TORLUM-98019 format. One record per residue (C-alpha): x, y, z. Coordinates in steps of 0.001 Angstrom, whole numbers, plus 500000, padded with zeros to 6 digits. Example, Ala and Ser with C-alpha at 12.3 -4.5 7.8 and 13.67 -1.06 7.14 Angstrom:
# TORLUM-98019
+--------+--------+--------+
|      X |      Y |      Z |
+--------+--------+--------+
| 512300 | 495500 | 507800 |
| 513670 | 498940 | 507140 |
+--------+--------+--------+
This chain:
# TORLUM-98019
+--------+--------+--------+
|      X |      Y |      Z |
+--------+--------+--------+
| 151874 | 437578 | 438409 |
| 153919 | 440708 | 439176 |
| 154897 | 441544 | 442746 |
| 153447 | 444688 | 444230 |
| 155988 | 447527 | 444602 |
| 155235 | 447994 | 448311 |
| 155515 | 444269 | 448976 |
| 159211 | 444193 | 448006 |
| 160009 | 447151 | 450247 |
| 158093 | 445548 | 453118 |
| 159923 | 442237 | 452621 |
| 163281 | 444066 | 452680 |
| 162262 | 445876 | 455850 |
| 161146 | 442672 | 457605 |
| 164435 | 441020 | 456634 |
| 166277 | 443992 | 458177 |
| 164708 | 443450 | 461611 |
| 167636 | 442821 | 463950 |
| 167477 | 440847 | 467199 |
| 168881 | 442887 | 470097 |
| 168288 | 440238 | 472789 |
| 166681 | 436830 | 472858 |
| 166524 | 434469 | 475774 |
| 165219 | 433900 | 479264 |
| 165691 | 435941 | 482423 |
| 168613 | 434897 | 484602 |
| 167967 | 431846 | 486783 |
| 169696 | 433530 | 489742 |
| 169148 | 437269 | 489225 |
| 170706 | 438569 | 492446 |
| 172455 | 437778 | 495701 |
| 169174 | 437316 | 497574 |
| 168150 | 434487 | 495263 |
| 171619 | 432969 | 495526 |
| 171384 | 433035 | 499318 |
| 167989 | 431290 | 499217 |
| 169432 | 428571 | 496946 |
| 172361 | 428012 | 499297 |
| 170176 | 427945 | 502423 |
| 167722 | 425494 | 500831 |
| 170610 | 423218 | 499822 |
| 169840 | 423815 | 496172 |
| 166135 | 422935 | 496268 |
| 165110 | 426520 | 495512 |
| 167158 | 426289 | 492323 |
| 164403 | 424122 | 490807 |
| 161850 | 426860 | 491479 |
| 164114 | 429608 | 490121 |
| 164949 | 427551 | 487026 |
| 161274 | 426890 | 486211 |
| 160412 | 430536 | 486837 |
| 163169 | 431641 | 484481 |
| 162180 | 429194 | 481748 |
| 158527 | 430189 | 481943 |
| 159386 | 433542 | 480393 |
| 160999 | 434011 | 476985 |
| 162009 | 437452 | 475735 |
| 162685 | 438550 | 472176 |
| 163738 | 442153 | 471704 |
| 164227 | 443315 | 468131 |
| 164662 | 446636 | 466373 |
| 160875 | 446743 | 465813 |
| 159130 | 445031 | 468723 |
| 159392 | 443367 | 472101 |
| 157718 | 439977 | 472448 |
| 157336 | 438288 | 475842 |
| 156015 | 434725 | 476150 |
| 154790 | 433688 | 479614 |
| 154044 | 430230 | 480925 |
| 155396 | 426699 | 481018 |
| 152395 | 424746 | 479778 |
| 149835 | 427361 | 478805 |
| 151414 | 430263 | 476966 |
| 150507 | 433924 | 476858 |
| 152229 | 436349 | 474499 |
| 152571 | 440107 | 474969 |
| 153969 | 442372 | 472283 |
| 154843 | 446048 | 472196 |
| 155920 | 447760 | 469010 |
| 158918 | 449999 | 469683 |
| 157310 | 453089 | 468201 |
| 154736 | 452961 | 471039 |
| 157354 | 453173 | 473836 |
| 157403 | 456532 | 475602 |
| 159735 | 456005 | 478568 |
| 162461 | 453692 | 479852 |
| 163820 | 453086 | 483333 |
| 167043 | 451102 | 483720 |
| 167459 | 449463 | 487132 |
| 170743 | 447934 | 488209 |
| 170511 | 447043 | 491897 |
| 173827 | 446274 | 493596 |
| 173077 | 442563 | 494054 |
| 172156 | 442232 | 490373 |
| 175210 | 444182 | 489201 |
| 177416 | 441688 | 491026 |
| 175844 | 438845 | 489024 |
| 175719 | 440760 | 485716 |
| 171961 | 441188 | 485440 |
| 169624 | 444179 | 485394 |
| 166082 | 445370 | 484719 |
| 164477 | 447630 | 482138 |
| 161000 | 449027 | 482826 |
| 159052 | 450311 | 479818 |
| 156049 | 452608 | 479521 |
| 154118 | 452620 | 476283 |
| 151159 | 454205 | 474512 |
| 149433 | 450831 | 474400 |
| 146035 | 450225 | 475975 |
| 146600 | 446489 | 476576 |
| 150197 | 446749 | 477848 |
| 150839 | 450263 | 479209 |
| 153932 | 449103 | 481103 |
| 156249 | 446137 | 480801 |
| 159037 | 444982 | 483081 |
| 161994 | 443176 | 481566 |
| 163502 | 441827 | 484769 |
| 166729 | 439922 | 485464 |
| 168150 | 440327 | 481972 |
| 171451 | 438417 | 481794 |
| 173166 | 441055 | 479643 |
| 174600 | 444550 | 479852 |
| 171303 | 446401 | 480342 |
| 172826 | 449832 | 479759 |
| 174086 | 448805 | 476306 |
| 170764 | 447104 | 475547 |
| 168914 | 450247 | 476646 |
| 171013 | 452424 | 474317 |
| 170393 | 450132 | 471336 |
| 166684 | 449867 | 472201 |
| 166316 | 453638 | 472557 |
| 168018 | 454235 | 469192 |
| 165819 | 451598 | 467513 |
| 162722 | 453227 | 469053 |
| 163625 | 456611 | 467578 |
| 164284 | 455059 | 464160 |
| 160906 | 453262 | 464236 |
| 159101 | 456465 | 465254 |
| 160699 | 458352 | 462356 |
| 160001 | 455504 | 459909 |
| 156308 | 455447 | 460864 |
| 155949 | 459218 | 461174 |
| 155005 | 459051 | 464857 |
| 155292 | 462259 | 466866 |
| 155009 | 462279 | 470648 |
| 153782 | 465486 | 472250 |
| 154361 | 466027 | 475958 |
| 152004 | 468354 | 477769 |
| 151097 | 468956 | 481397 |
+--------+--------+--------+
């Protein structure tokens, strides 16, 4: 049985998918959460830990996959070529703890917007890599976005 010519190219492309970020949101995203943990003598840390672990993020050069839930799981996915706009948020209290947010808008009927909150990484660098990967995916798929008012 001979492999199909397109199948080899597709397999090479899938192997080239690079992970830009994988993990959970920060347990303590900002100073407000830290203050609540201190005032509750650490009891709120259990809540914040479970909330953080109930969300898993995987951002690659082709898609963003978000799993929600501790027991029952729900998965959302946005292909990068569908993203139309980014907003990077770095509130002061989050900058002090090294976290930030990225809000996405997409041409997707099921997930028109997605918030990637409390990312424990340099969100500006992640945004730059994500934006570049989005443009590459749009060119690869021949997607053109036309703005009109």
